[in-house]
Each structure stands twice: as C-alpha cells, then as structure tokens.
MOPAC internal coordinates of N, CA, C and O (Angstrom, degrees):
PM7 1SCF
backbone

  N    0.0000 0     0.00 0     0.00 0    0    0    0
  C    1.4516 1     0.00 0     0.00 0    1    0    0
  C    1.5263 1   110.65 1     0.00 0    2    1    0
  O    1.2310 1   120.52 1   135.19 1    3    2    1
  N    1.3325 1   116.62 1   -44.81 1    3    2    1
  C    1.4559 1   119.64 1  -178.76 1    5    3    2
  C    1.5182 1   109.33 1   -95.84 1    6    5    3
  O    1.2310 1   121.29 1   -87.14 1    7    6    5
  N    1.3126 1   115.13 1    92.86 1    7    6    5
  C    1.4551 1   122.33 1   179.89 1    9    7    6
  C    1.5276 1   106.21 1  -121.82 1   10    9    7
  O    1.2310 1   120.44 1   -50.21 1   11   10    9
  N    1.3138 1   116.77 1   129.79 1   11   10    9
  C    1.4672 1   120.35 1  -178.76 1   13   11   10
  C    1.5244 1   111.57 1   -56.55 1   14   13   11
  O    1.2310 1   120.02 1   156.72 1   15   14   13
  N    1.3352 1   117.57 1   -23.28 1   15   14   13
  C    1.4649 1   120.79 1   177.23 1   17   15   14
  C    1.5299 1   111.65 1   -63.68 1   18   17   15
  O    1.2310 1   120.62 1   156.34 1   19   18   17
  N    1.3387 1   116.42 1   -23.66 1   19   18   17
  C    1.4712 1   119.60 1   177.67 1   21   19   18
  C    1.5260 1   111.44 1   -60.31 1   22   21   19
  O    1.2310 1   120.70 1   153.25 1   23   22   21
  N    1.3272 1   116.26 1   -26.75 1   23   22   21
  C    1.4679 1   119.09 1  -179.57 1   25   23   22
  C    1.5246 1   112.21 1   -66.07 1   26   25   23
  O    1.2310 1   120.65 1   163.36 1   27   26   25
  N    1.3455 1   116.36 1   -16.64 1   27   26   25
  C    1.4654 1   119.16 1   173.62 1   29   27   26
  C    1.5279 1   110.76 1   -62.49 1   30   29   27
  O    1.2310 1   120.56 1   155.74 1   31   30   29
  N    1.3207 1   116.54 1   -24.26 1   31   30   29
  C    1.4631 1   121.82 1  -179.67 1   33   31   30
  C    1.5271 1   112.23 1   -72.25 1   34   33   31
  O    1.2310 1   120.40 1   172.33 1   35   34   33
  N    1.3295 1   116.84 1    -7.67 1   35   34   33
  C    1.4610 1   118.96 1   174.46 1   37   35   34
  C    1.5286 1   110.55 1   -58.94 1   38   37   35
  O    1.2310 1   120.63 1   152.39 1   39   38   37
  N    1.3228 1   116.39 1   -27.61 1   39   38   37
  C    1.4655 1   120.79 1   177.58 1   41   39   38
  C    1.5252 1   111.12 1   -62.28 1   42   41   39
  O    1.2310 1   120.30 1   147.28 1   43   42   41
  N    1.3263 1   117.04 1   -32.72 1   43   42   41
  C    1.4678 1   121.39 1   176.96 1   45   43   42
  C    1.5237 1   109.23 1   -65.73 1   46   45   43
  O    1.2310 1   120.55 1   136.70 1   47   46   45
  N    1.3313 1   116.56 1   -43.30 1   47   46   45
  C    1.4667 1   119.28 1   176.81 1   49   47   46
  C    1.5236 1   110.58 1   -62.07 1   50   49   47
  O    1.2310 1   121.17 1   136.05 1   51   50   49
  N    1.3189 1   115.38 1   -43.95 1   51   50   49
  C    1.4667 1   119.87 1  -179.64 1   53   51   50
  C    1.5264 1   111.35 1   -62.46 1   54   53   51
  O    1.2310 1   120.18 1   141.52 1   55   54   53
  N    1.3218 1   117.27 1   -38.48 1   55   54   53
  C    1.4681 1   120.82 1  -179.90 1   57   55   54
  C    1.5196 1   111.81 1   -68.87 1   58   57   55
  O    1.2310 1   120.63 1   146.69 1   59   58   57
  N    1.3272 1   116.40 1   -33.31 1   59   58   57
  C    1.4614 1   120.19 1  -175.36 1   61   59   58
  C    1.5180 1   114.65 1   -96.18 1   62   61   59
  O    1.2310 1   120.38 1   162.23 1   63   62   61
  N    1.3107 1   116.87 1   -17.77 1   63   62   61
  C    1.4632 1   121.01 1   177.68 1   65   63   62
  C    1.5343 1   108.24 1  -141.85 1   66   65   63
  O    1.2310 1   120.49 1  -116.92 1   67   66   65
  N    1.3318 1   116.67 1    63.08 1   67   66   65
  C    1.4656 1   119.98 1  -171.04 1   69   67   66
  C    1.5284 1   114.76 1   -62.04 1   70   69   67
  O    1.2310 1   119.70 1   138.12 1   71   70   69
  N    1.2917 1   118.19 1   -41.88 1   71   70   69
  C    1.4698 1   120.00 1  -177.60 1   73   71   70
  C    1.5193 1   111.27 1   -68.11 1   74   73   71
  O    1.2310 1   120.61 1   137.62 1   75   74   73
  N    1.3206 1   116.45 1   -42.38 1   75   74   73
  C    1.4624 1   120.02 1  -179.95 1   77   75   74
  C    1.5282 1   110.38 1   -65.94 1   78   77   75
  O    1.2310 1   120.23 1   137.82 1   79   78   77
  N    1.3182 1   117.16 1   -42.18 1   79   78   77
  C    1.4632 1   119.72 1   179.36 1   81   79   78
  C    1.5251 1   110.99 1   -68.09 1   82   81   79
  O    1.2310 1   120.31 1   142.39 1   83   82   81
  N    1.3173 1   117.01 1   -37.61 1   83   82   81
  C    1.4697 1   119.95 1   176.86 1   85   83   82
  C    1.5323 1   109.21 1   -60.81 1   86   85   83
  O    1.2310 1   120.67 1   136.45 1   87   86   85
  N    1.3191 1   116.32 1   -43.55 1   87   86   85
  C    1.4632 1   120.75 1   178.93 1   89   87   86
  C    1.5271 1   110.77 1   -65.71 1   90   89   87
  O    1.2310 1   120.44 1   140.26 1   91   90   89
  N    1.3307 1   116.77 1   -39.74 1   91   90   89
  C    1.4600 1   119.88 1   178.43 1   93   91   90
  C    1.5209 1   110.93 1   -61.61 1   94   93   91
  O    1.2310 1   120.22 1   131.17 1   95   94   93
  N    1.3375 1   117.19 1   -48.83 1   95   94   93
  C    1.4652 1   120.13 1  -178.50 1   97   95   94
  C    1.5174 1   111.44 1   -62.58 1   98   97   95
  O    1.2310 1   120.29 1   141.89 1   99   98   97
  N    1.3319 1   117.05 1   -38.11 1   99   98   97
  C    1.4665 1   120.24 1   178.12 1  101   99   98
  C    1.5286 1   110.44 1   -65.35 1  102  101   99
  O    1.2310 1   120.67 1   137.65 1  103  102  101
  N    1.3238 1   116.33 1   -42.35 1  103  102  101
  C    1.4662 1   120.84 1   178.13 1  105  103  102
  C    1.5207 1   110.72 1   -63.42 1  106  105  103
  O    1.2310 1   120.60 1   133.45 1  107  106  105
  N    1.3305 1   116.46 1   -46.55 1  107  106  105
  C    1.4624 1   121.10 1  -179.99 1  109  107  106
  C    1.5258 1   110.65 1   -59.25 1  110  109  107
  O    1.2310 1   120.53 1   135.42 1  111  110  109
  N    1.3113 1   116.59 1   -44.58 1  111  110  109
  C    1.4650 1   120.67 1   179.94 1  113  111  110
  C    1.5270 1   110.70 1   -62.94 1  114  113  111
  O    1.2310 1   120.46 1   135.68 1  115  114  113
  N    1.3209 1   116.72 1   -44.32 1  115  114  113
  C    1.4660 1   120.65 1  -179.74 1  117  115  114
  C    1.5265 1   111.09 1   -65.13 1  118  117  115
  O    1.2310 1   120.46 1   137.84 1  119  118  117
  N    1.3238 1   116.73 1   -42.16 1  119  118  117
  C    1.4664 1   120.43 1  -178.40 1  121  119  118
  C    1.5228 1   111.59 1   -65.88 1  122  121  119
  O    1.2310 1   119.84 1   143.94 1  123  122  121
  N    1.3146 1   117.92 1   -36.06 1  123  122  121
  C    1.4611 1   121.50 1  -175.93 1  125  123  122
  C    1.5205 1   113.57 1   -91.54 1  126  125  123
  O    1.2310 1   119.70 1   173.25 1  127  126  125
  N    1.3152 1   118.17 1    -6.75 1  127  126  125
  C    1.4643 1   120.38 1   179.00 1  129  127  126
  C    1.5178 1   110.29 1   -70.34 1  130  129  127
  O    1.2310 1   120.57 1   -38.03 1  131  130  129
  N    1.3349 1   116.52 1   141.97 1  131  130  129
  C    1.4669 1   118.94 1   178.16 1  133  131  130
  C    1.5249 1   111.13 1   -60.43 1  134  133  131
  O    1.2310 1   120.88 1   -37.74 1  135  134  133
  N    1.2789 1   115.92 1   142.26 1  135  134  133
  C    1.4569 1   122.93 1   177.27 1  137  135  134
  C    1.5140 1   106.67 1  -151.81 1  138  137  135
  O    1.2310 1   120.51 1    57.63 1  139  138  137
  N    1.3171 1   116.63 1  -122.37 1  139  138  137
  C    1.4588 1   120.72 1   174.86 1  141  139  138
  C    1.5291 1   109.98 1   -64.64 1  142  141  139
  O    1.2310 1   120.61 1   154.24 1  143  142  141
  N    1.3280 1   116.43 1   -25.76 1  143  142  141
  C    1.4667 1   122.72 1   176.83 1  145  143  142
  C    1.5240 1   107.80 1  -109.62 1  146  145  143
  O    1.2310 1   120.71 1   -48.45 1  147  146  145
  N    1.3139 1   116.25 1   131.55 1  147  146  145
  C    1.4646 1   121.40 1  -177.91 1  149  147  146
  C    1.5326 1   111.37 1   -66.60 1  150  149  147
  O    1.2310 1   121.07 1   -18.86 1  151  150  149
  N    1.3164 1   115.57 1   161.14 1  151  150  149
  C    1.4676 1   121.24 1   177.32 1  153  151  150
  C    1.5245 1   110.76 1   -58.53 1  154  153  151
  O    1.2310 1   119.95 1   137.57 1  155  154  153
  N    1.3264 1   117.69 1   -42.43 1  155  154  153
  C    1.4631 1   121.14 1   179.88 1  157  155  154
  C    1.5223 1   111.00 1   -60.26 1  158  157  155
  O    1.2310 1   120.47 1   133.64 1  159  158  157
  N    1.3158 1   116.70 1   -46.36 1  159  158  157
  C    1.4600 1   119.50 1  -178.34 1  161  159  158
  C    1.5268 1   111.74 1   -69.76 1  162  161  159
  O    1.2310 1   120.22 1   146.13 1  163  162  161
  N    1.3171 1   117.19 1   -33.87 1  163  162  161
  C    1.4723 1   118.97 1   175.49 1  165  163  162
  C    1.5168 1   110.53 1   -65.53 1  166  165  163
  O    1.2310 1   120.07 1   140.65 1  167  166  165
  N    1.3268 1   117.47 1   -39.35 1  167  166  165
  C    1.4653 1   120.03 1   178.25 1  169  167  166
  C    1.5197 1   111.34 1   -67.71 1  170  169  167
  O    1.2310 1   120.00 1   142.66 1  171  170  169
  N    1.3207 1   117.61 1   -37.34 1  171  170  169
  C    1.4653 1   119.92 1   175.84 1  173  171  170
  C    1.5278 1   110.68 1   -65.33 1  174  173  171
  O    1.2310 1   120.47 1   141.04 1  175  174  173
  N    1.3186 1   116.71 1   -38.96 1  175  174  173
  C    1.4656 1   120.21 1   176.47 1  177  175  174
  C    1.5318 1   110.02 1   -64.45 1  178  177  175
  O    1.2310 1   120.75 1   137.63 1  179  178  177
  N    1.3236 1   116.18 1   -42.37 1  179  178  177
  C    1.4668 1   120.20 1   178.59 1  181  179  178
  C    1.5297 1   110.49 1   -61.73 1  182  181  179
  O    1.2310 1   120.65 1   141.58 1  183  182  181
  N    1.3175 1   116.37 1   -38.42 1  183  182  181
  C    1.4654 1   120.02 1   177.14 1  185  183  182
  C    1.5234 1   111.00 1   -62.94 1  186  185  183
  O    1.2310 1   120.26 1   135.88 1  187  186  185
  N    1.3217 1   117.11 1   -44.12 1  187  186  185
  C    1.4655 1   120.23 1   179.33 1  189  187  186
  C    1.5256 1   110.49 1   -59.25 1  190  189  187
  O    1.2310 1   120.67 1   136.21 1  191  190  189
  N    1.3112 1   116.33 1   -43.79 1  191  190  189
  C    1.4681 1   119.97 1   177.89 1  193  191  190
  C    1.5205 1   110.01 1   -64.66 1  194  193  191
  O    1.2310 1   120.31 1   137.89 1  195  194  193
  N    1.3257 1   117.01 1   -42.11 1  195  194  193
  C    1.4667 1   120.59 1  -179.88 1  197  195  194
  C    1.5272 1   111.19 1   -61.76 1  198  197  195
  O    1.2310 1   120.37 1   142.09 1  199  198  197
  N    1.3374 1   116.89 1   -37.91 1  199  198  197
  C    1.4609 1   119.39 1   177.48 1  201  199  198
  C    1.5229 1   110.76 1   -66.79 1  202  201  199
  O    1.2310 1   120.08 1   141.35 1  203  202  201
  N    1.3193 1   117.45 1   -38.65 1  203  202  201
  C    1.4690 1   118.89 1  -178.48 1  205  203  202
  C    1.5206 1   111.31 1   -74.48 1  206  205  203
  O    1.2310 1   119.67 1   146.34 1  207  206  205
  N    1.3409 1   118.23 1   -33.66 1  207  206  205
  C    1.4680 1   120.23 1   177.02 1  209  207  206
  C    1.5198 1   110.99 1   -84.93 1  210  209  207
  O    1.2310 1   120.96 1   167.29 1  211  210  209
  N    1.3281 1   115.77 1   -12.71 1  211  210  209
  C    1.4640 1   123.96 1   178.82 1  213  211  210
  C    1.5247 1   112.54 1    58.95 1  214  213  211
  O    1.2310 1   121.21 1  -137.52 1  215  214  213
  N    1.3244 1   115.30 1    42.48 1  215  214  213
  C    1.4634 1   120.81 1   178.07 1  217  215  214
  C    1.5298 1   109.24 1   -91.49 1  218  217  215
  O    1.2310 1   119.86 1   -70.20 1  219  218  217
  N    1.3335 1   117.87 1   109.80 1  219  218  217
  C    1.4598 1   119.44 1  -177.52 1  221  219  218
  C    1.5280 1   113.19 1   -63.81 1  222  221  219
  O    1.2310 1   120.38 1   148.01 1  223  222  221
  N    1.3184 1   116.88 1   -31.99 1  223  222  221
  C    1.4688 1   119.69 1   178.13 1  225  223  222
  C    1.5255 1   110.17 1   -64.93 1  226  225  223
  O    1.2310 1   120.95 1   132.05 1  227  226  225
  N    1.3143 1   115.80 1   -47.95 1  227  226  225
  C    1.4706 1   120.37 1  -179.50 1  229  227  226
  C    1.5193 1   111.19 1   -64.71 1  230  229  227
  O    1.2310 1   120.51 1   140.69 1  231  230  229
  N    1.3307 1   116.63 1   -39.31 1  231  230  229
  C    1.4605 1   119.27 1   179.07 1  233  231  230
  C    1.5216 1   109.84 1   -60.21 1  234  233  231
  O    1.2310 1   120.15 1   131.55 1  235  234  233
  N    1.3163 1   117.32 1   -48.45 1  235  234  233
  C    1.4668 1   120.47 1  -178.53 1  237  235  234
  C    1.5274 1   111.73 1   -64.22 1  238  237  235
  O    1.2310 1   120.75 1   132.77 1  239  238  237
  N    1.3157 1   116.16 1   -47.23 1  239  238  237
  C    1.4655 1   120.37 1  -178.11 1  241  239  238
  C    1.5241 1   111.35 1   -63.11 1  242  241  239
  O    1.2310 1   120.43 1   130.22 1  243  242  241
  N    1.3310 1   116.78 1   -49.78 1  243  242  241
  C    1.4637 1   119.31 1  -174.74 1  245  243  242
  C    1.5298 1   112.80 1   -76.56 1  246  245  243
  O    1.2310 1   119.55 1   154.80 1  247  246  245
  N    1.3268 1   118.46 1   -25.20 1  247  246  245
  C    1.4656 1   120.04 1   173.35 1  249  247  246
  C    1.5254 1   109.54 1   -65.10 1  250  249  247
  O    1.2310 1   120.50 1   135.77 1  251  250  249
  N    1.3151 1   116.66 1   -44.23 1  251  250  249
  C    1.4715 1   120.38 1   177.92 1  253  251  250
  C    1.5200 1   110.75 1   -63.92 1  254  253  251
  O    1.2310 1   120.86 1   134.90 1  255  254  253
  N    1.3271 1   115.96 1   -45.10 1  255  254  253
  C    1.4687 1   119.29 1  -179.48 1  257  255  254
  C    1.5191 1   111.98 1   -66.50 1  258  257  255
  O    1.2310 1   120.19 1   142.24 1  259  258  257
  N    1.3242 1   117.23 1   -37.76 1  259  258  257
  C    1.4688 1   120.48 1   178.45 1  261  259  258
  C    1.5246 1   109.73 1   -62.91 1  262  261  259
  O    1.2310 1   120.55 1   135.80 1  263  262  261
  N    1.3216 1   116.56 1   -44.20 1  263  262  261
  C    1.4570 1   120.25 1   177.70 1  265  263  262
  C    1.5172 1   111.68 1   -61.56 1  266  265  263
  O    1.2310 1   120.90 1   136.63 1  267  266  265
  N    1.3250 1   115.88 1   -43.37 1  267  266  265
  C    1.4620 1   120.10 1   179.33 1  269  267  266
  C    1.5295 1   111.76 1   -64.92 1  270  269  267
  O    1.2310 1   120.88 1   151.80 1  271  270  269
  N    1.3386 1   115.92 1   -28.20 1  271  270  269
  C    1.4685 1   120.57 1   179.50 1  273  271  270
  C    1.5250 1   111.93 1   -85.69 1  274  273  271
  O    1.2310 1   120.50 1  -179.94 1  275  274  273
  N    1.3393 1   116.65 1     0.06 1  275  274  273
  C    1.4587 1   119.73 1   175.53 1  277  275  274
  C    1.5106 1   116.22 1   107.18 1  278  277  275
  O    1.2310 1   119.87 1  -177.32 1  279  278  277
  N    1.3231 1   117.85 1     2.68 1  279  278  277
  C    1.4680 1   119.52 1   178.92 1  281  279  278
  C    1.5244 1   109.49 1   -70.34 1  282  281  279
  O    1.2310 1   120.90 1   -37.60 1  283  282  281
  N    1.3241 1   115.89 1   142.40 1  283  282  281
  C    1.4591 1   119.72 1   179.33 1  285  283  282
  C    1.5315 1   110.23 1  -108.20 1  286  285  283
  O    1.2310 1   120.85 1    -4.87 1  287  286  285
  N    1.3346 1   115.99 1   175.13 1  287  286  285
  C    1.4648 1   120.42 1  -177.09 1  289  287  286
  C    1.5182 1   112.68 1   -62.01 1  290  289  287
  O    1.2310 1   119.81 1   144.81 1  291  290  289
  N    1.3274 1   117.97 1   -35.19 1  291  290  289
  C    1.4638 1   120.00 1   179.46 1  293  291  290
  C    1.5239 1   110.46 1   -65.02 1  294  293  291
  O    1.2310 1   120.14 1   137.38 1  295  294  293
  N    1.3369 1   117.34 1   -42.62 1  295  294  293
  C    1.4709 1   120.24 1   178.21 1  297  295  294
  C    1.5234 1   110.96 1   -63.66 1  298  297  295
  O    1.2310 1   120.61 1   137.11 1  299  298  297
  N    1.3284 1   116.44 1   -42.89 1  299  298  297
  C    1.4630 1   119.76 1   179.40 1  301  299  298
  C    1.5290 1   110.41 1   -65.13 1  302  301  299
  O    1.2310 1   120.07 1   139.63 1  303  302  301
  N    1.3221 1   117.47 1   -40.37 1  303  302  301
  C    1.4680 1   120.83 1   177.62 1  305  303  302
  C    1.5275 1   110.66 1   -60.41 1  306  305  303
  O    1.2310 1   120.30 1   137.64 1  307  306  305
  N    1.3236 1   117.02 1   -42.36 1  307  306  305
  C    1.4671 1   119.68 1   178.66 1  309  307  306
  C    1.5186 1   111.24 1   -65.09 1  310  309  307
  O    1.2310 1   120.31 1   143.08 1  311  310  309
  N    1.3261 1   117.00 1   -36.92 1  311  310  309
  C    1.4639 1   120.89 1   177.45 1  313  311  310
  C    1.5300 1   110.25 1   -63.43 1  314  313  311
  O    1.2310 1   120.25 1   140.39 1  315  314  313
  N    1.3179 1   117.13 1   -39.61 1  315  314  313
  C    1.4637 1   120.89 1   177.09 1  317  315  314
  C    1.5244 1   109.64 1   -57.76 1  318  317  315
  O    1.2310 1   120.34 1   133.73 1  319  318  317
  N    1.3343 1   116.96 1   -46.27 1  319  318  317
  C    1.4639 1   120.53 1  -177.64 1  321  319  318
  C    1.5219 1   112.13 1   -71.54 1  322  321  319
  O    1.2310 1   119.79 1   147.86 1  323  322  321
  N    1.3237 1   118.00 1   -32.14 1  323  322  321
  C    1.4713 1   120.34 1   174.64 1  325  323  322
  C    1.5170 1   109.13 1   -62.68 1  326  325  323
  O    1.2310 1   120.60 1   133.37 1  327  326  325
  N    1.3415 1   116.46 1   -46.63 1  327  326  325
  C    1.4667 1   120.19 1   179.42 1  329  327  326
  C    1.5229 1   110.58 1   -61.22 1  330  329  327
  O    1.2310 1   120.45 1   137.31 1  331  330  329
  N    1.3396 1   116.75 1   -42.69 1  331  330  329
  C    1.4657 1   120.44 1   179.78 1  333  331  330
  C    1.5240 1   111.03 1   -63.44 1  334  333  331
  O    1.2310 1   120.50 1   138.32 1  335  334  333
  N    1.3244 1   116.65 1   -41.68 1  335  334  333
  C    1.4702 1   120.36 1   179.53 1  337  335  334
  C    1.5199 1   111.14 1   -63.73 1  338  337  335
  O    1.2310 1   120.48 1   139.34 1  339  338  337
  N    1.3285 1   116.69 1   -40.66 1  339  338  337
  C    1.4636 1   119.37 1  -179.62 1  341  339  338
  C    1.5190 1   111.61 1   -68.46 1  342  341  339
  O    1.2310 1   120.22 1   140.28 1  343  342  341
  N    1.3313 1   117.18 1   -39.72 1  343  342  341
  C    1.4742 1   119.49 1   176.86 1  345  343  342
  C    1.5223 1   110.24 1   -63.78 1  346  345  343
  O    1.2310 1   120.47 1   136.17 1  347  346  345
  N    1.3282 1   116.70 1   -43.83 1  347  346  345
  C    1.4672 1   120.18 1   179.30 1  349  347  346
  C    1.5296 1   110.50 1   -65.58 1  350  349  347
  O    1.2310 1   120.75 1   137.20 1  351  350  349
  N    1.3107 1   116.18 1   -42.80 1  351  350  349
  C    1.4592 1   120.29 1   178.69 1  353  351  350
  C    1.5163 1   112.28 1   -60.91 1  354  353  351
  O    1.2310 1   121.11 1   140.82 1  355  354  353
  N    1.3234 1   115.48 1   -39.18 1  355  354  353
  C    1.4670 1   119.33 1   178.45 1  357  355  354
  C    1.5242 1   110.87 1   -64.92 1  358  357  355
  O    1.2310 1   120.46 1   141.61 1  359  358  357
  N    1.3203 1   116.73 1   -38.39 1  359  358  357
  C    1.4692 1   119.50 1   177.53 1  361  359  358
  C    1.5262 1   110.49 1   -63.80 1  362  361  359
  O    1.2310 1   120.70 1   137.39 1  363  362  361
  N    1.3210 1   116.27 1   -42.61 1  363  362  361
  C    1.4634 1   120.35 1  -179.70 1  365  363  362
  C    1.5243 1   110.77 1   -64.83 1  366  365  363
  O    1.2310 1   120.17 1   130.63 1  367  366  365
  N    1.3176 1   117.27 1   -49.37 1  367  366  365
  C    1.4646 1   118.56 1  -177.03 1  369  367  366
  C    1.5258 1   111.92 1   -69.67 1  370  369  367
  O    1.2310 1   119.81 1   145.31 1  371  370  369
  N    1.3296 1   117.96 1   -34.69 1  371  370  369
  C    1.4552 1   119.43 1   175.23 1  373  371  370
  C    1.5194 1   111.45 1   -68.90 1  374  373  371
  O    1.2310 1   120.94 1   152.86 1  375  374  373
  N    1.3329 1   115.81 1   -27.14 1  375  374  373
  C    1.4633 1   120.18 1   176.91 1  377  375  374
  C    1.5189 1   112.68 1   -60.24 1  378  377  375
  O    1.2310 1   120.42 1   153.67 1  379  378  377
  N    1.3229 1   116.80 1   -26.33 1  379  378  377
  C    1.4644 1   119.44 1   178.66 1  381  379  378
  C    1.5168 1   112.06 1   -62.31 1  382  381  379
  O    1.2310 1   120.36 1   156.21 1  383  382  381
  N    1.3353 1   116.92 1   -23.79 1  383  382  381
  C    1.4627 1   120.29 1   179.44 1  385  383  382
  C    1.5357 1   111.72 1   -71.32 1  386  385  383
  O    1.2310 1   120.91 1   160.04 1  387  386  385
  N    1.3268 1   115.87 1   -19.96 1  387  386  385
  C    1.4565 1   119.97 1   179.97 1  389  387  386
  C    1.5179 1   112.18 1   -84.70 1  390  389  387
  O    1.2310 1   120.08 1   169.94 1  391  390  389
  N    1.3047 1   117.44 1   -10.06 1  391  390  389
  C    1.4571 1   120.61 1  -178.52 1  393  391  390
  C    1.5233 1   110.51 1   -89.29 1  394  393  391
  O    1.2310 1   120.90 1   -47.41 1  395  394  393
  N    1.3014 1   115.88 1   132.59 1  395  394  393
  C    1.4704 1   120.20 1  -177.83 1  397  395  394
  C    1.5121 1   110.47 1   -79.04 1  398  397  395
  O    1.2310 1   120.10 1   180.00 1  399  398  397

C-alpha cells in the first residue's frame, strides 16, 4: 500500500486542483526553508512529526533530507524517542478524560 511510486499520483491532484496544489507547494517550501530555524533542525522536526503521524512517505522523505542537511544517526535516534515520548504522554494525559 505504501509505495513511494504512489507519490507520482500527486500529478493527478495537481491536474484536478491546480490552484490549491500550487498554494500547498508554496506553503510547504516556505515552511521548510531555513530561517530562524536551520534546514537541519526543520528536517528533524519534520521527522518527529512524521513519526507521530506515522506517515511512511514523510519518514522516508524527511530522513533523507535530514541526512543531507547534516543530521546524524544519534540526532535521528533522539528524535525517534522524542516522538515516542510525546505520543505516550498524549495517551497518559488524554487518559485523564476517562477518569470520573
């Protein structure tokens, strides 16, 4: 189901919703461009989000980009654990809603 070739189908979205996709790509480019936060740190942040949303496409794309931006295995490993801690923390704090 999750095959990187599926991303070729983005062209179908672009053909059928060109203005929205153009706006999306512009937003994505602006959000990921280095600014106050470096490209490496933005890619590490994107990886953390990808781990929490469990998007295999984002994980693959941002892992490659993080590496290209200079991230090392130790930084990526820490990002994995940050994402895991936040997911676990969310389960714990949301669990309070189940208590009468």
